[in-house]
C-alpha positions as CSV (number, residue, x, y, z in Angstrom):
1,M,-163.3,-121.7,127.7
2,N,-162.2,-124.9,129.4
3,T,-161.3,-124.8,133.0
4,V,-160.9,-127.0,136.0
5,T,-162.4,-125.4,139.1
6,G,-161.5,-128.1,141.7
7,K,-158.9,-127.9,144.4
8,L,-155.2,-127.5,143.7
9,S,-152.8,-130.1,145.1
10,I,-150.5,-129.1,148.0
11,K,-147.6,-129.9,145.7
12,E,-148.7,-127.4,143.1
13,K,-149.4,-124.7,145.7
14,V,-145.9,-125.2,147.2
15,G,-144.3,-125.4,143.8
16,Y,-146.0,-122.2,142.7
17,S,-145.0,-120.4,146.0
18,L,-141.3,-121.1,145.3
19,G,-141.5,-118.5,142.6
20,D,-142.5,-115.9,145.2
21,L,-139.7,-117.0,147.4
22,A,-137.2,-116.4,144.6
23,A,-138.7,-113.1,143.5
24,N,-139.0,-111.7,147.0
25,L,-135.4,-112.5,147.9
26,V,-134.8,-109.7,145.3
27,F,-137.8,-107.5,145.9
28,Q,-137.4,-107.4,149.7
29,T,-133.8,-106.5,149.2
30,L,-134.8,-103.6,147.0
31,V,-137.5,-102.5,149.4
32,T,-135.2,-102.6,152.4
33,Y,-131.7,-101.8,151.1
34,I,-131.6,-100.3,147.6
35,V,-131.4,-96.7,148.9
36,F,-128.9,-97.7,151.6
37,F,-126.8,-99.7,149.1
38,Y,-126.5,-96.8,146.7
39,T,-125.9,-94.0,149.4
40,D,-123.8,-95.9,152.0
41,V,-122.2,-98.8,150.2
42,Y,-121.7,-97.8,146.6
43,K,-121.3,-94.1,147.7
44,L,-123.5,-92.5,145.1
45,S,-124.7,-89.0,145.9
46,N,-128.3,-88.6,147.1
47,N,-129.2,-87.0,143.8
48,A,-127.6,-89.8,141.8
49,A,-129.4,-92.4,143.9
50,Q,-132.7,-90.6,143.3
51,S,-132.1,-90.5,139.5
52,V,-131.2,-94.2,139.2
53,I,-134.1,-95.5,141.3
54,F,-136.7,-93.2,139.7
55,W,-135.9,-93.4,136.0
56,C,-135.1,-97.1,136.0
57,G,-138.2,-97.9,137.9
58,I,-140.4,-95.8,135.6
59,I,-138.9,-97.2,132.4
60,G,-138.4,-100.8,133.5
61,G,-141.4,-101.2,135.7
62,V,-144.1,-98.7,134.9
63,I,-143.7,-98.3,131.2
64,F,-142.6,-101.9,130.4
65,A,-145.3,-103.6,132.6
66,P,-148.3,-103.2,130.3
67,I,-146.2,-104.0,127.3
68,M,-145.0,-107.2,128.9
69,G,-148.6,-108.0,129.9
70,A,-149.8,-107.7,126.3
71,I,-146.9,-109.9,125.1
72,A,-147.6,-112.6,127.8
73,D,-151.3,-112.7,127.0
74,R,-150.4,-113.4,123.3
75,T,-147.8,-116.0,124.0
76,N,-149.0,-119.5,122.9
77,T,-146.8,-122.6,123.6
78,R,-147.5,-126.2,124.6
79,W,-146.6,-125.1,128.2
80,G,-149.2,-122.3,128.2
81,K,-149.0,-118.6,128.1
82,Y,-147.3,-117.6,131.3
83,R,-145.3,-120.7,132.6
84,P,-142.7,-120.4,129.8
85,W,-141.8,-116.9,130.8
86,V,-141.0,-118.0,134.4
87,L,-138.5,-120.5,132.8
88,W,-137.1,-118.3,130.0
89,T,-136.2,-115.4,132.3
90,A,-134.8,-117.3,135.2
91,I,-131.1,-117.2,134.2
92,P,-131.1,-113.6,132.8
93,F,-132.8,-112.4,136.0
94,A,-130.1,-114.0,138.1
95,V,-127.4,-112.2,136.0
96,G,-129.2,-108.9,136.6
97,I,-129.3,-109.6,140.4
98,F,-125.6,-110.2,140.6
99,L,-124.6,-107.2,138.4
100,T,-126.8,-104.7,140.3
101,F,-125.2,-105.5,143.6
102,S,-121.7,-105.6,142.4
103,T,-119.5,-102.5,143.1
104,P,-116.8,-101.9,140.5
105,N,-114.4,-99.1,141.4
106,F,-115.3,-96.5,138.8
107,S,-115.3,-92.7,138.9
108,D,-118.4,-91.0,140.2
109,S,-119.8,-90.6,136.7
110,G,-118.8,-94.2,135.9
111,K,-120.6,-95.5,139.0
112,L,-123.7,-93.6,138.0
113,I,-123.7,-95.1,134.5
114,Y,-123.0,-98.6,135.8
115,A,-125.8,-98.3,138.5
116,F,-128.3,-97.0,135.9
117,G,-127.5,-99.7,133.4
118,T,-127.6,-102.6,135.8
119,Y,-130.6,-101.5,137.8
120,L,-132.6,-100.9,134.6
121,L,-131.6,-104.4,133.4
122,L,-132.8,-105.9,136.8
123,V,-136.1,-104.0,136.8
124,V,-136.9,-105.0,133.2
125,L,-136.1,-108.7,133.9
126,Y,-138.0,-108.6,137.1
127,T,-141.1,-107.4,135.2
128,A,-140.6,-110.0,132.4
129,N,-140.4,-112.7,135.0
130,N,-142.9,-111.6,137.7
131,L,-145.8,-110.4,135.6
132,P,-146.3,-113.8,133.9
133,Y,-145.7,-115.5,137.3
134,A,-148.4,-113.4,138.9
135,S,-150.7,-114.0,136.0
136,L,-150.2,-117.7,136.3
137,S,-152.2,-117.7,139.6
138,G,-155.3,-116.5,137.6
139,V,-155.2,-119.5,135.2
140,L,-154.2,-122.3,137.6
141,T,-157.8,-122.5,138.8
142,G,-161.1,-120.6,138.3
143,N,-162.2,-121.3,141.9
144,M,-162.0,-118.1,144.0
145,A,-161.8,-119.9,147.3
146,E,-158.8,-121.9,146.0
147,R,-157.2,-118.6,144.9
148,N,-157.5,-117.4,148.5
149,S,-155.7,-120.7,149.6
150,L,-153.1,-120.3,146.9
151,S,-152.4,-116.7,148.0
152,A,-151.9,-117.9,151.6
153,Y,-149.3,-120.4,150.5
154,R,-147.4,-118.0,148.3
155,F,-147.3,-115.3,151.0
156,V,-145.9,-117.8,153.5
157,A,-143.1,-118.0,151.0
158,V,-143.0,-114.2,150.9
159,M,-142.7,-114.1,154.7
160,V,-139.8,-116.6,154.6
161,A,-138.0,-114.4,152.1
162,Q,-138.9,-111.3,154.1
163,F,-137.5,-113.0,157.2
164,I,-134.2,-113.8,155.5
165,I,-133.8,-110.3,154.1
166,Q,-135.1,-108.1,156.9
167,V,-133.8,-110.2,159.9
168,L,-130.7,-112.0,158.7
169,L,-129.3,-110.2,155.6
170,Y,-127.6,-107.2,157.2
171,P,-125.7,-109.3,159.9
172,I,-124.9,-111.9,157.3
173,I,-123.5,-109.2,154.9
174,L,-121.3,-107.9,157.7
175,M,-120.2,-111.5,158.6
176,V,-119.5,-112.7,155.0
177,G,-117.7,-109.5,154.1
178,D,-115.8,-109.4,157.3
179,G,-117.2,-105.8,157.9
180,D,-116.9,-104.9,154.2
181,K,-120.5,-104.2,153.1
182,A,-119.7,-104.1,149.4
183,A,-118.1,-107.6,149.4
184,G,-120.8,-108.9,151.6
185,F,-123.6,-107.7,149.3
186,E,-121.9,-109.2,146.2
187,T,-121.4,-112.6,147.8
188,V,-124.9,-113.0,149.2
189,M,-126.6,-111.7,146.1
190,L,-124.7,-114.3,144.0
191,V,-126.2,-117.0,146.3
192,F,-129.7,-115.5,145.9
193,A,-129.3,-115.5,142.1
194,I,-128.4,-119.2,142.0
195,A,-131.2,-120.1,144.4
196,G,-133.7,-118.1,142.3
197,V,-132.9,-120.1,139.2
198,I,-133.6,-123.3,141.0
199,C,-136.9,-122.0,142.5
200,F,-138.2,-120.7,139.1
201,V,-137.4,-124.0,137.4
202,L,-139.3,-125.9,140.1
203,T,-142.3,-123.5,139.7
204,F,-142.3,-124.2,136.0
205,L,-142.2,-128.0,136.5
206,S,-144.9,-128.2,139.2
207,T,-147.7,-126.0,137.8
208,R,-150.2,-126.3,135.0
209,E,-152.4,-123.7,133.3
210,R,-156.0,-124.9,133.4
211,V,-158.1,-121.8,132.5
212,Q,-157.6,-121.7,128.8
213,V,-158.8,-118.9,126.5
214,A,-160.9,-120.0,123.5
215,K,-159.6,-118.7,120.2
216,D,-162.9,-116.8,119.5
217,S,-162.4,-114.9,122.8
218,E,-159.0,-113.6,122.0
219,S,-158.7,-109.8,121.7
220,S,-156.6,-107.1,120.2
221,I,-154.4,-104.8,122.3
222,R,-156.9,-102.0,121.5
223,D,-159.7,-104.2,123.0
224,D,-157.5,-104.8,126.1
225,V,-156.8,-101.1,126.6
226,R,-160.5,-100.2,126.2
227,D,-161.6,-102.9,128.6
228,L,-159.0,-101.7,131.2
229,L,-160.1,-98.1,131.0
230,G,-163.7,-99.1,131.5
231,N,-162.8,-101.5,134.4
232,V,-163.3,-99.4,137.5
233,P,-162.1,-102.1,139.9
234,W,-158.9,-102.4,137.9
235,V,-158.3,-98.6,138.1
236,I,-158.9,-98.7,141.9
237,M,-156.6,-101.7,142.5
238,L,-153.9,-100.0,140.4
239,A,-154.0,-97.0,142.7
240,V,-154.2,-99.1,145.8
241,V,-151.2,-101.2,144.8
242,I,-149.1,-98.1,144.1
243,L,-150.0,-96.6,147.4
244,V,-149.4,-99.7,149.4
245,F,-145.9,-100.2,147.9
246,V,-145.0,-96.6,148.3
247,T,-145.5,-97.1,152.1
248,L,-143.7,-100.4,152.1
249,A,-140.7,-99.0,150.2
250,L,-140.6,-95.8,152.3
251,K,-140.8,-97.3,155.8
252,G,-138.9,-100.4,154.8
253,G,-136.1,-98.5,153.3
254,M,-135.9,-96.2,156.4
255,Y,-135.7,-98.9,159.1
256,I,-132.0,-99.4,158.7
257,Y,-131.3,-95.6,158.9
258,Y,-133.6,-95.4,161.9
259,F,-131.6,-98.0,163.8
260,N,-128.3,-96.7,162.7
261,N,-129.0,-93.0,163.5
262,Y,-132.1,-92.6,165.8
263,V,-132.4,-95.5,168.2
264,D,-130.4,-95.1,171.4
265,E,-127.6,-97.7,171.2
266,A,-127.2,-98.2,175.0
267,A,-131.0,-98.7,175.5
268,L,-131.1,-101.1,172.6
269,S,-128.2,-103.1,173.9
270,S,-129.9,-103.4,177.3
271,F,-133.2,-104.5,175.6
272,L,-131.3,-107.2,173.7
273,D,-129.8,-108.4,176.9
274,A,-133.2,-108.4,178.7
275,V,-135.0,-110.4,176.0
276,G,-132.2,-113.0,175.9
277,F,-131.0,-112.2,172.3
278,N,-127.4,-111.5,173.3
279,G,-127.3,-114.7,175.4
280,F,-128.7,-116.7,172.4
281,I,-126.0,-115.4,170.2
282,A,-123.4,-116.3,172.8
283,V,-124.7,-119.8,172.9
284,L,-124.6,-120.1,169.1
285,T,-121.0,-118.8,169.1
286,V,-119.9,-121.5,171.5
287,F,-121.9,-124.2,169.7
288,F,-120.5,-123.5,166.3
289,G,-117.0,-122.9,167.7
290,G,-117.1,-126.3,169.3
291,M,-117.9,-127.8,165.9
292,G,-114.9,-126.0,164.4
293,F,-116.9,-123.3,162.6
294,Q,-116.2,-119.6,163.1
295,F,-119.4,-117.8,164.0
296,A,-118.8,-114.0,164.3
297,W,-122.1,-112.3,164.8
298,P,-121.7,-108.5,164.4
299,E,-121.2,-106.7,167.7
300,A,-123.2,-103.6,166.6
301,A,-126.4,-103.4,168.6
302,A,-128.1,-101.6,165.6
303,A,-127.6,-104.6,163.3
304,S,-129.0,-107.0,165.9
305,G,-131.8,-104.7,166.9
306,F,-132.8,-104.1,163.3
307,G,-133.0,-107.8,162.6
308,L,-134.9,-108.7,165.7
309,F,-137.3,-105.7,165.2
310,N,-138.1,-106.9,161.6
311,G,-138.3,-110.5,162.8
312,G,-141.0,-109.8,165.4
313,G,-143.1,-108.1,162.8
314,I,-142.7,-110.9,160.3
315,L,-143.6,-113.7,162.7
316,F,-146.9,-111.9,163.5
317,M,-147.5,-111.2,159.8
318,I,-147.5,-115.0,159.4
319,V,-150.2,-115.2,162.1
320,G,-152.2,-112.6,160.2
321,I,-151.8,-114.5,157.0
322,A,-153.3,-117.6,158.7
323,L,-156.3,-115.5,159.7
324,S,-156.8,-114.0,156.3
325,K,-158.6,-116.7,154.4
326,P,-161.4,-117.5,157.0
327,L,-162.1,-113.8,157.4
328,A,-162.1,-113.1,153.6
329,D,-164.3,-116.2,153.0
330,R,-166.9,-114.9,155.5
331,F,-166.8,-111.2,155.0
332,G,-165.3,-110.7,151.5
333,K,-161.8,-109.6,150.5
334,R,-162.6,-105.9,150.0
335,N,-164.0,-105.4,153.5
336,I,-161.3,-107.2,155.3
337,F,-158.5,-105.7,153.3
338,S,-159.6,-102.1,153.8
339,L,-160.4,-102.5,157.5
340,F,-157.1,-104.1,158.5
341,L,-155.0,-101.9,156.3
342,A,-156.4,-98.9,158.1
343,L,-155.9,-100.4,161.5
344,S,-152.3,-101.5,160.8
345,T,-151.4,-98.0,159.7
346,L,-152.1,-96.6,163.2
347,F,-149.1,-98.5,164.4
348,V,-146.9,-97.0,161.7
349,L,-148.0,-93.5,162.6
350,A,-147.2,-94.3,166.3
351,F,-143.5,-94.1,165.7
352,V,-143.7,-90.3,165.5
353,V,-144.0,-90.2,169.3
354,F,-141.4,-92.7,170.3
355,A,-138.3,-91.4,172.1
356,P,-134.9,-92.9,171.0
357,D,-134.9,-95.1,174.2
358,A,-138.5,-96.3,174.0
359,I,-137.3,-99.7,172.6
360,G,-140.1,-101.8,174.1
361,A,-142.8,-99.5,172.6
362,M,-141.1,-99.6,169.2
363,F,-141.1,-103.4,169.1
364,L,-144.6,-103.7,170.4
365,S,-145.9,-101.3,167.7
366,Q,-144.0,-103.3,165.0
367,I,-145.5,-106.6,166.2
368,L,-149.1,-105.2,166.2
369,H,-148.6,-103.6,162.8
370,G,-147.3,-106.9,161.5
371,L,-150.3,-108.9,162.8
372,L,-152.9,-106.5,161.3
373,Y,-151.1,-105.9,158.0
374,G,-150.5,-109.6,157.6
375,I,-154.3,-110.2,157.3
376,T,-154.2,-108.0,154.1
377,I,-151.2,-109.6,152.4
378,P,-152.8,-112.6,150.7
379,L,-155.9,-110.6,149.7
380,L,-154.1,-108.2,147.4
381,W,-153.1,-110.8,144.8
382,A,-156.4,-112.6,145.1
383,M,-158.3,-109.4,144.5
384,I,-156.3,-108.8,141.3
385,A,-157.3,-112.3,140.1
386,D,-160.9,-111.4,140.9
387,V,-160.5,-108.2,138.8
388,A,-159.4,-110.4,135.8
389,D,-162.5,-112.6,136.3
390,Y,-164.6,-109.4,136.5
391,S,-163.2,-108.3,133.2
392,E,-164.0,-111.6,131.6
393,W,-167.5,-111.7,133.1
394,K,-168.2,-108.2,131.9
395,N,-166.6,-108.3,128.4
396,N,-166.6,-112.0,127.5
397,R,-162.8,-111.8,127.0
398,R,-160.0,-112.8,129.3
399,A,-156.7,-110.8,129.4
400,T,-155.1,-112.1,132.6
401,A,-151.6,-110.7,132.1
402,I,-152.7,-107.2,131.1
403,I,-154.9,-107.2,134.2
404,F,-152.0,-108.4,136.3
405,S,-149.9,-105.7,134.8
406,A,-151.7,-103.5,137.3
407,M,-150.0,-105.4,140.1
408,I,-146.5,-105.2,138.5
409,L,-146.9,-101.7,137.3
410,G,-148.2,-100.7,140.8
411,L,-145.6,-102.7,142.6
412,K,-142.7,-101.3,140.6
413,G,-144.3,-97.9,140.5
414,G,-144.8,-97.9,144.3
415,L,-141.3,-99.2,144.9
416,T,-139.9,-96.5,142.6
417,I,-141.9,-93.7,144.1
418,G,-141.4,-94.9,147.7
419,S,-137.6,-95.4,147.3
420,T,-137.3,-92.1,145.5
421,I,-139.2,-90.3,148.2
422,A,-136.8,-91.9,150.8
423,A,-133.8,-90.6,148.9
424,V,-135.4,-87.1,148.5
425,I,-136.2,-86.9,152.2
426,L,-132.7,-87.9,153.1
427,D,-131.3,-85.2,150.8
428,A,-133.9,-82.6,152.0
429,Y,-133.0,-83.1,155.6
430,G,-129.3,-83.1,155.0
431,Y,-128.3,-86.8,155.3
432,D,-124.7,-87.5,154.4
433,G,-123.9,-91.2,153.6
434,T,-120.1,-90.5,154.0
435,S,-120.5,-89.2,157.6
436,A,-120.5,-91.4,160.7
437,L,-122.6,-88.8,162.6
438,Q,-125.7,-87.2,161.2
439,S,-127.2,-83.8,162.0
440,D,-130.3,-83.4,164.1
441,S,-132.2,-82.4,161.0
442,A,-131.3,-85.6,159.2
443,V,-132.3,-87.7,162.2
444,Q,-135.6,-85.9,162.4
445,G,-136.2,-86.5,158.7
446,I,-135.6,-90.3,159.1
447,K,-138.1,-90.4,162.0
448,L,-140.8,-88.5,160.1
449,A,-140.2,-90.6,156.9
450,M,-141.0,-93.9,158.6
451,S,-144.0,-92.7,160.6
452,V,-146.0,-89.7,159.3
453,Y,-144.9,-89.7,155.7
454,A,-145.2,-93.5,155.4
455,S,-148.7,-93.7,156.9
456,I,-150.3,-91.3,154.4
457,P,-150.4,-93.7,151.4
458,F,-151.8,-96.6,153.5
459,F,-154.7,-94.4,154.8
460,V,-155.5,-93.2,151.3
461,A,-155.5,-96.7,149.9
462,A,-157.9,-97.9,152.6
463,A,-160.2,-95.0,151.7
464,L,-160.2,-95.8,148.0
465,L,-161.5,-99.3,148.5
466,V,-164.9,-97.8,149.4
467,F,-165.4,-97.4,145.6
468,Y,-164.3,-101.0,144.8
469,K,-167.5,-102.8,144.0
470,I,-166.4,-106.4,143.9
471,N,-167.8,-107.4,147.3
472,K,-168.6,-110.9,148.7
473,K,-172.0,-111.1,146.9
474,M,-170.5,-110.1,143.6
475,E,-167.6,-112.5,144.0
476,I,-170.1,-115.4,144.2
477,T,-172.1,-114.1,141.3
478,I,-169.1,-113.8,139.0
479,E,-167.7,-117.2,140.0
480,N,-171.0,-119.0,139.4
481,E,-171.8,-117.3,136.1
482,L,-168.3,-117.8,134.7
483,A,-168.3,-121.5,135.7
484,A,-171.6,-122.0,133.9
485,R,-170.4,-120.0,130.8
486,R,-167.2,-122.1,130.6
487,K,-169.0,-125.3,131.1
488,S,-171.2,-124.6,128.1
489,Q,-168.3,-123.9,125.8
């Protein structure tokens, strides 16, 4: 096996991270809005939304992920194994994005069929694109410290995408659609689709696969499956990824319902005045108006509060990301990930006690959660790359994409389960997407979903990492022994 273990250039790190920017414009939209889009925009019933989200996620994400991993590992081109897939899937993925968030006026059964077909297409293409993209990080370099650095770069890109989606998207949808959410979604997602193609092409052009598998180390699918089943760190990381994304999908999908139905509008409006947000929007309106542009920020306090709330969390997540690498380099990825995941969860659980007018406490809790959770964000992907190295170290065979299928399988599985649970909770507590005023039961369900129910998977994931044996000492051993082994080949 021939590899270059030196530092990656900033150009390559930035170029690689553009792929995450593109993918997360879609992924963050699914986490934050897919349930809302189906129940409140496309007007599917709660049961129909559950069915679409669950079955498309299971088929296109969970079942297809290991198949795609095996295909990617056996792809051989002059560009490498994984880079070509980023390029090949760019345009089809963009088409899937646009179709999923279009809202043709069909009958109820027609809407269900259309939603199922387009969402399944999107999930399949997301898997075909993002699994090879994720695997690419494992073959850009064999240096684990550089992988920590690469993860930090890519998750800055993730935070940019998250900021765009969670802070700006809802107000922009209302502005672009002139109050028509369906028209707003369709227009904005078309822009995202085009931007995604550009980003994926740049990722393809700016990266190079360096960790190359020797022909005598290639394995069969049966070998890969046997290695996976005997790879305890892989099994644990699969469970952790699923649990983490269950929480992200559940609480992320509930935020918009929380602000629209639970948070006191008058108290929120006063808070926005007090922190200067409304004044800032007024200045922007005058500024753009003076330049001849119409700037019509939505007047609804819920839309502004929702965006500012997410923005505070995201800004402090970026601070956490900056702290992640030095902490992981000193104490090991496993220890830092499990500790700060557990600590961050306390500030998710705290929402169960906040009254509708406790706006300051809500925002403070979100900021502290963002800071602590941000420390864990880059480590998840780096730990998956370490699991691929562990498999190679133990079995003398490298199957990067099938290992990374744990991430995509877990990511899509967690998104599917979390979004489905959100739809189930809404239905169980009597939420009605066609009604402007929700029952007390529905409001209580929304509050519990984004606090108590959302905190459970995070706590379980942190506990599972006690059994993950790739600690700091083992990381160093694996890196040194693999480097020596590759040098001798």
